[in-house]
N, C-alpha and C positions, 0 to 999 in steps of 0.2 A: 365629445368633446369637441367644443368650439376652438374658430384657431385661436380667439385672444385668449382662453385658455390653457392653449397648448404652446403658446409663446408666455407667457406669462411662466411656465414652471421649466422651460427651458433658458430662464433668464439666468445670467452671473449669480452664483450664490452671495455674492458683495453686496444685492439689494434686498438682503434679506435682513432685519435690524439686528444692531448689535457687531456684524461682518465687517464690511468695507472692505474696498482694496488691498490692502497688507493681507488682511485675514484670508481675503478670498484664494491670495497667490498661496498662504499655508494650506487651505482645504485642497486648491489644484496639486499638489504634489503628493495629495493619498488620495487623488480619484477622484473625488468630488469638485464638478466645476460646476453644474445646473442646480437649481431646489431642486427638480427632481431627481438629484444624485442624494442631496441634504436628505430629503424623505426617506428615501431608501436605506439611511446610514441607522443601522436598527442597533439596539443595545445589545449588548455582550450578554447580561442579567437585571435582574429587578432584585428589590428589596422589596416584598408585601408586608407593610405597617399591622395589617391584621395578626400576623406571627410574630410577633417579636414581642418578648415575654420581659418582663423587667428582672432583676437579678435576684428577687427574695423568689418569685415565682420559677427562674430557671431554675432555681437549688430544689425546689421541692421536686419538681420532673427528675432531676437527680437521683434524690435520696430514695423515689418511689420506683426506682428501675431503668427511667426514659433511656433508650437507647436507639434515638435518633439524632440528626442534627436540629439544633436552633438556634435562634437570630437572639442578642443582646443589644442594647445601646448604652454606651457610657463614655464619661468625658474622665481622660488619662487625667493620673496624679501622683504617678510614681514611673519613672525609666530606670530600671537596674540591672547592669549587667555584671555577670561573675565569671573566671576564667578557673576551668576541673581542666590542669594541664593545658593541652592544646586547645580543646575547646572553650570555644565561649559561648556561656546561656546566657539569653534576657528573661527579665521578668517587665512585665508593664502589669499595671496596676492600674483599675476601670471603677468607677462608683456612678449609681444610680442616683434616684431617689429613694431606692428601698435599700442598698447595700455594695458591696463590693464584689467584686471578679476579679480575674491576672488572667495573664495571654505568657505564654510560654516558648520561643523559638532553640530550638536547639541548634539548627544552620542559618544560615546567613545574618548571626546577629549585629556583625558589624551594622550590615543594610538596616534591616529593620530598626536597631536603636535611631537609624538618620528618620526614621518615618513620625516616629511619635513624638509628641513634645508634651509637655504639661498643659491641661486646660482646654486641650481639641478632641471632638467629640468625632468615633467611631461608632458604626455598628460593626459586629463580629457574630461570625457564624459559623460554628464547628459543633462537634459532640462534645456534650458537656464534659469534664472526669473532677475528680476529689482529690485535691491535691496534697500530699503530706500530712499536711497542718490542717485539712476538712476544708480549706477554702474549696470555691464554684474556680475549676479553672478551663482556659481552652488551649491545645497544644495546637500548635503550627494552624492557625483557624485562619478563613476567609476575613477578608475584614473592606471597609468601606469609609473615607473621610466623607462624616455632616460635619455640612456649616451649621454656624448660629442659626441662615436666614433660611435653609434646610427643615432645622429643626421647631422652627415655628410654621414657615406653607407645610410642609409636608409630612412632618413624621406625626403631628399630632392631630391630624383631618385622618387620619386611616386612610392616605391613598399608597398607590404603590409607586415605587422609585426605579424607573430607570437607570443602569449604568453602563454607560460604554468606555469599549476601547479607547482611549485619546491617545493619538500617534504623538511620538516627540515633535513632529511639523507644526502640532495645533500648540501644543504646550509652549512651545517657543512664543508663541503670541499668546500666551497667557490665556488660553482655554482649558480651563479645568473642568471639575463633574460639572458645578452648577450654572458655568457659561456656557456652556456646550448643552447641557437642558432649558434654559433660558433660549437660545438659538434656534434650537428645532422646535420647541414648545411655539415659537413665534410661527414657525414655517409650516408647521400642522394645522395649526390652529386659520390659517390666513389661505395657504394651498393644498391641504391632502383634500378637501373635495372636488377640488379639478383636476386631480388622476382618472387617465384612460384607464377602463377596463380591463383586465387581458385575458379574462376567461369566460366563454361564453356563458351568457344566463342559464340556459339548460344545464351545465354539468355546475352549476354555483348553489341551483335548487335542490337539484338531485343528491346532492353530495355533501348539502347541509353545511356552506362555506359561505364565510363572511365575502360580501362585497369588498372591494380594493382600499376605498376611502375606508368604511369602518376598519377593515384589519389594519390599514396603518396608523390610522387614530390609534386604535389599542395594543399594540406593539410598540408603540413608543411611550402613552400615558394611558393604561389600560383601567376602566372602568370595574375590573373585579378581575380574578386570578382567572372566572372560567372565560372573560372576554380574551384576557392575555393568551390563551390554549387554542383557543378559538382561532386568533388572529395567526399566531407560531402553525396551527394544523392548514392555514389557508396558503400562507408562502410557501411550507413545505413539499403542499401538494401542488401548486403551480409548479416547483422548481422539477420537481419528477415528473409534472404531466408533459413538457415542454422536451428534458431528455429524453421520456420513453417516447414522443413525437418522434425525434431525433432518428433512433434506434428501431423503430417502426418502418419510417421510410426508408432507412439503409434495407434493411432488410426486405423490402418490396421492392426495392429497386433490383437486387437479387432476383428474386423471384419471379418477377415479372418484366422488368427493362431486357433482361442479359439473356443473350443465347449465347450457352457454351459449349463445350466438346463433350458429345456423346461419345462415352468408349463401348469398350465392349471386349472381354475374353476372349483375344482369336486365334494364343497359341494354348503349348502345355507349358508357357514362361511359370507363369505361380504357382504351379503341382510342382515344377523341377525344383524352385527356389524352395518351398518348404519341404520337399525330400532331403536338400544338402543342409539345413540347419541339425546343428546338433543337438538342440530342446525340439520339444511340443511347445505350439502355443497355448497359452491357457484359455480357459473360457471369456473371460473377459477380453482377450486378444481378439479371439474370433469373432464373440459379438459389435466391436468394434468395427473392426474389417468389413462385416457385412456392411453394416451401417454405411461408411466410406466407400465400398465397392457399391452402392446403389445410388449415393449420390454422384459417382464417376459415371455412371452409366445412365443418369440421367442426363437430360438436353440444358436443364438450369445449371450454371456453374456452382461450382460446391465454393460453399463457406462453413467451414465446421470447428468447432476445438473442440480438441484432445486434450486431456487434463489425465495426469494421474499420480501416484507418489512416485517419489524418483527411486529407480532401480527397478519399476514394474514391467516395461517390455515397449516404449511409447516407441523407439525412433526404430524396430525391425518393423512394427507397424506399419509407419510410414514408408518404409523402405518398401513393403509390397507394396504399396497403394503406386509410388512412383515407376515399379515394375509393368504395373495394368498401363501405365502412361504409354512409357517404353514398348509394351507389345502393342497399343496404338501408334505408333511412329510418333512420339511426343520425345521431348525432353523435359526432365525433370530435374529443379534443383532445390536445395537447401540449407537453408542460411542460418548459421548459428552465431553465437553474441560474442566471443571471440576464438581468434586465430588456433589459439592449443586445442578447442574444443573440433574447430571447423578441420584441421589437422588428422586430428585421432577419425572423426568420422569419416574421411576421408581415404583413409587406411584401411577400417575396420568392413566400408562397405567395399573397396576394392578385393582384399581377400574374399570374403562373401563370392563378388561375382566371378573373381577365377575358379574360385571351386564347384561356382554353376558349370561354368564353360567348358570346364575339364572335362565334368559326368553327363552333361545333358546337352549342351547344343555347342553349334561350334561358334557361333555368333558370338562375337566379344563386346560385352556390354565395358563400353569406356567408362570410366570416373575422370571428372577432370578437377582438379582444386583452385581455388582463385580467393585470395586471401593480399591482406594488405602491403606485406614483407617479402615481397618477391624482387628477386632479379627481375631488370627490363626485357631482356631477351626470355626468360622462363614466363613472365607475363604476357608476352606477342602471343606467345605459342599457347597458351589456355586460351588466351579470347581466340586466335585463330580459329581454336577446336570447336569453340561453343557455337561461329558464328554458323561453322560450314556442318554446325550437327555434328562434328567427329566424337562430340562428349555425348552421351544419355543421359550421366546424372553428373550436375554439378551443383560441387558443394562452396561453401565462402562463406565471408562475413560481411559487413556493411560493404563489400570492392563489388557484390554481386548488381548492386544496383546505380553504377558510374555510369555514366554518358557511354564509355566509350565501349561498355558490355551489350554489345549484338547478340541476341538469342535469335535461333534459325524457325526452331516452334517449339516454344513456351508453351506445356498441357499441364505442368501439377506444379505448385509452388509448395513447400513445406516451412512453415518458419520457426524453429526452434526458439524456447526460451521468449516468446513473445511481447511479455512484458519491459522486453529492455530495451525493445525496438521502438520510435514513436511513428507516431500515426500516418505522417509526411516519405518516413523513410519506405515504411510497407507500402503507400500507395504508389511510388518510385519503381519498386521490386514488381509490382502488380502487373504496372506497364507494359514489363517486359515482353511481357505475351499477349495474345487474344484470348482474355477474361479465361487465364489460366485458374483449374482447381486449386483451391487456396483451405491448407492444413495447416494451423496454429497451436502450437503444441504449448502446453507450461506445465511444470515438473513442480509450480507453486502451485496446488488446487486453489480455487476459487470459488472463496464462500458466495454462497445461497443469494445473497442482496446482490452481492457485485455481477454474477451471473444474470441478475434480473436486470440489473439496469445498463453498465457498463458492456456486457457481453450479449445483453438481450435477443442482438442482431442474430448471432452465432448458434448453427443446431449442437447441441454440446457433444460428446460423446467423453465417457470416463472408463477406465482401466482401472478397475478396483478389488484385485486382486495380483499376487505376487506369485512370484515363478513356484511349484512346488518347492525345492532345494531349497528356499531362501527361509533363514531363520529370523527374526528381528532380530534387531542391535540394541545389547543390552546398556542400559544408557546410569552411568552415576554423575555424582558429584561430589566430590572431594573441595576440602581447605589447600590451600598453597601448600602448608606448611607437609601436605602427606605428598609430595612430588618425589623425595627418594623412595619410597617405598612405590610409586607408581613408573619410576624409571625401572626396579628391580625387576616388577612385574612385564614390563617391558620386553627385557632382554633375556627373560626366561621363556615366553611365548615367541622369543625368535628361535629359540634352539628346536621350538614345535613346527616353524615355516612359518611365520605370524612375520608381515612389517607392520611398520608402524609409519604411521603420521604425527609429528608435533607442530601444532598452528598455532602463530601468533597474533593476535589483531593487527588492525591499521588504529595508529594511535595518534590522536588529534589530528585526524585527517594528511597525517605526512609521510610522504615514500620516503624519505630519509630518514626517520624517525623509525619506520615499521621494518626497512630494512638493515637498519642498526640495529634493532632488538632481536630480528632474523637470524642475525649474523654473528654479534654476541654469543647469542644461547647455541646457537652450533658448533663456534670456539669451542666453549666452556663446557661443553656436553662430551665433547670431542675427547678433551683429556679429565673428564670426571665421570660420571655416572653413567654413561656409554661407550665408553670407551676402547672395550671388546668389541663393538659391532661397528658396523660401516654406517655412515653418514651422507646423507647427501644436504645440498640446500638450493630452494626454488624461491626466485620471489618476484613481484611484479614489473620489477624495472631490467628485467631480461627481454632480450628478444623470442620472438615464438619460436626460432631456430631452438634456441639457447635452453628455454624449455621444453620443448620437445626434448632434447638430445638427455636433459634430467630424466624423465618420464619414460622414456625406453630402457636407461640403467636402473631403473626404481623396477622396471617393469620384469627386466631376466634377470632382478634380486641382486647385481650389482651394488646396492646399498641394502640394509636393515630396514634403517629411518630415515624417512625423507624431512628435513624441518622445513618446513613454507609460510608463507602469509596466506592470504588468502586465495592466493592466482589460481587453488586447487578448488575453487565453491563448485564450479560448474562440472560435470560431463568425466571428471577421468577418473578411467575404469582400471584396475589393478587389482585382479582378482583375490591375490594371496595380501592384500593391503588390509587386515581387520581388528586394527586398532587405532583408533584416533585419539589425541589429546589435545584437548581445545583449552589454550591459556586463558586468563582473563578472560573465561566463558562470560562473564556480566556484561561484556564491553561490544558483543554480538549482539545483532538482531536476531528474532525469531527463527522467520525463514531462511536465514544466514546462518542458524544452528542445526536447522535440518537437511539444510542442503548438503552443509561440511560433511553431518550424521554418513548424508547418501553417498560417499563416497569408499564406505567400508561396506563388508556386509555383500558382495557381491559375487561370495561363492558360496560354496557348503559349509564351513566353518562359523563356528560362532564368532563373531564380530561384538568390539567393545567400543564404544564414546565416551570418554570420559572428561565431565566438563571440571576444571579446576579454577577455581574464583576466590578470594578473600574470605579470610577465616570466619568473620563473621557474616557476610550473607550465607554463606554453606553451613553455618548454625542455623540459621534464620530457617532455610528451606527444610531444617530436618523438622519443623513444626507442620503442624496439619494444614492442610493442601489450603490451599488459599485460594477462595472461588469469584473472578469475578464478576458473577451476577449480585453480590453483597456489598463493594466496594463502590465507594461515591469518586467519583473521577481526580478528585487528589488525595485520594489513597493509592488511586490505581498508579497514578504519577510517582508518587511515593515508591509501589514496591514494584515499580516495572519490571527490574533484574530479577527479582527475586522471582516473581511469575513466570518469567521466561523461561527460567532455570527450572521451577518445577514443573512446566508444564513437557520439557523436553526430559524428564527422568521420566514422565509418566505416562508417556504418549507417544508410539511410533507413527501415527494415524497423520497423515499430511493433511486431511481435510480441517480437523480437530485444532491442529498446529494453525492454521491457514485462518480460522473463527477465531481462535485468540488473538494472532497478529493483528484480524482485523480489528480487535476490541481495542488493542494497545495504541495504534498507529494511527490509524485510519486510512481512509481508500487511498487519498493522492501519495500518504509516503508510501506506501507498498506498490501501485500500481503505474503513478504517476500519469495521475487524470487529465491534468495538464497537455498531458501530451497525446491525449486520446480520441480527441477531436471532438468531446463534450463539452458541456459548459460546466462549468467548475460549482461544487455544492456548498452552494453559506448556509441553509438551515438544516436541510436531513441529515438526519445520525441513520447511517447504512446498518448499525444494530439494532436499533431500536425500532426503526418505523419499517417494517418487514410489511405489515399490513398495509398502512397507505401507498407503498412501494407497488404492492399487487396490483391495490382499485384503481392507480396512477396510470399503469404498462396495460389492464385491462380496456379502458373506457380509450387509452392511446392509438392501441393495435386497431380497436374496433373502428377510430374513425378512419385511419386509414385504410384499412381491410374497405370501408363504405363508400371514400371518397380521398383515392390516392392523391389526386393535386391538390385535394381541397382546395373544389374553384366552388362546392355550394354556399349559400347565405350562410347559412347555420356554422361555416366551418371560417369566414371571409376573415374574421378577428384573427383568426388562427393562423391565417395563414399569412395577415400581415403583420402581427408579434414575430413568428419565426423568421420572415426577412427582414425585419428591423432589427432585432436582439439577438438572434442567434445565426446570422449570414455565415459567419466564419465557421462555426459547428455544424452548420447544413454540406459547407464543400468538401467534409469527409462521411459524407454519409454511404459513398459507393466503398468503401473501403474496408477492407478487413479485419 
């Protein structure tokens, strides 16, 4: 690209025809400042004229058993709403040159009534159905407004029309569907040819990709469906390629640039500890422990991800690894996401270390707890223990990476529930030691596509086996009118020594409402269904000391039932708590449901998870299982809560649950990709694009293996694009 071309693309978007200064200000508010930005503002969907049917043809498809989606274009002839009790139903009648069809909305009727006006033309896309009067009907379809000018210039010329998500900042400047297409069409025709290529020519040729100029033109205004698909693949590949380069750089940095702390098994500390454990490690735990040990004995710093289902025994494996570090005169630290979990870790580890000292060694392994809510005098004492290495194992929350915390000889770091911590936080924690070995743990199993992308730099260990005496939790779905029977079941089971959690969800993201709900039901149940049992209450607005006190009472069986909010989601271990009742279960996310279910079934008794929801959802879930593979994105959105509940009933497997959760929510919602040090994915579908992920990863890793500094002439373009477009992401290429 010559300097003049670059100057053109870096011009303000105001110089594009039909924009001007005022509209340019609106574009700037949504991140479109230059002509280059505008060219990369791609459509969210397209309408392919070649797949549009007439109303008559669509009806023929329907009566011949067609079961897919199709598109019909028609003019609004009537808008009618009817009320049935509290429900309002909207029916919009359309016609084209061959006949009539109608669209029905059972939800959002008030809004949709304002969208459709007589004589307006719409493209309607959905699965066709037959109404009770035999008419062609579409229920809750996707739709796009088509202007008269577009009808003349686009629809009858066989073109594929782009549709853009137009933010309100642009609509206030009267930039609608037609005007945004005009503006972008002008920019594409005049400037797309000046775009600088961002992928090496060799990669483009070998992978049969479109060059950037052709890809941009065909993403906006494709000449065919094949060219549109090729344009999408080009940008998916580019997005994945640079992400995988960052992953490869991070892994290379750990493997070649850093010197770790080479450790040894010096004494009988580990074998002695295994003898005091009240259980035998599973084969999966032993296998994972061997992988971790090999890393620790190597000269290279460990950077490993340990994943496994709730209750599989990750914490004890991490503790044995910490003891290897202590055996080599290092300090070890474990960071937990909440004070209550950190406190529980500290107590449990202290008990085990005391047992070890009593039976096998004169040396006392000191455990120190550092969390946010401690008194100043206690905190100062803990800080001194850490700095003087009087503390061997330090347990804490985010308080561990505060500036005042000075480790004397930190050699091993465990980060529990690692996706809850941002990459910047983890970086600060790791900097407390001299290249400590790092073990990150997740009780939310990570889907394969995420492990190939966001976690591709980590060596992965998986515990895929549960303790031998552990029974699978029985999960059932019940409607809310069954609550009296459920409370009777809880009462009867309490006679067998069962304890129960009763959980209420966060309502409308309000702690006050959540607290009110929990307190209200606590008071109600004490005087009604569970009046013969001892009830406790725990919620998020309590201090960690108050929560701890409640959990100790529950552990000592001073409560039969603990009424709770989601504060119990992570890490609480009560062996006799073997029933968990989740009210309004449709309000919880899938991974949250799985985590909550993991609070029970920690002993040898049969445990139960009872999902209670509205009657109509419970009835829906009694139908045949819905497979996500056969649902459209609109249907998945519609049936999300039902799919979550079905998944919980059908499987206890955390990896299956994680895959479903990824399909329902996407990676950003699950693992906070904005905090991960990686670029945000705009084009890639991590559920469907596995083959492309594998291909991009292979190419990126091979390039970094052969040329880690990207100094070869063939890689100069890559180096330049990384430093100009991904500089913020590269900063974190040294963080676990």
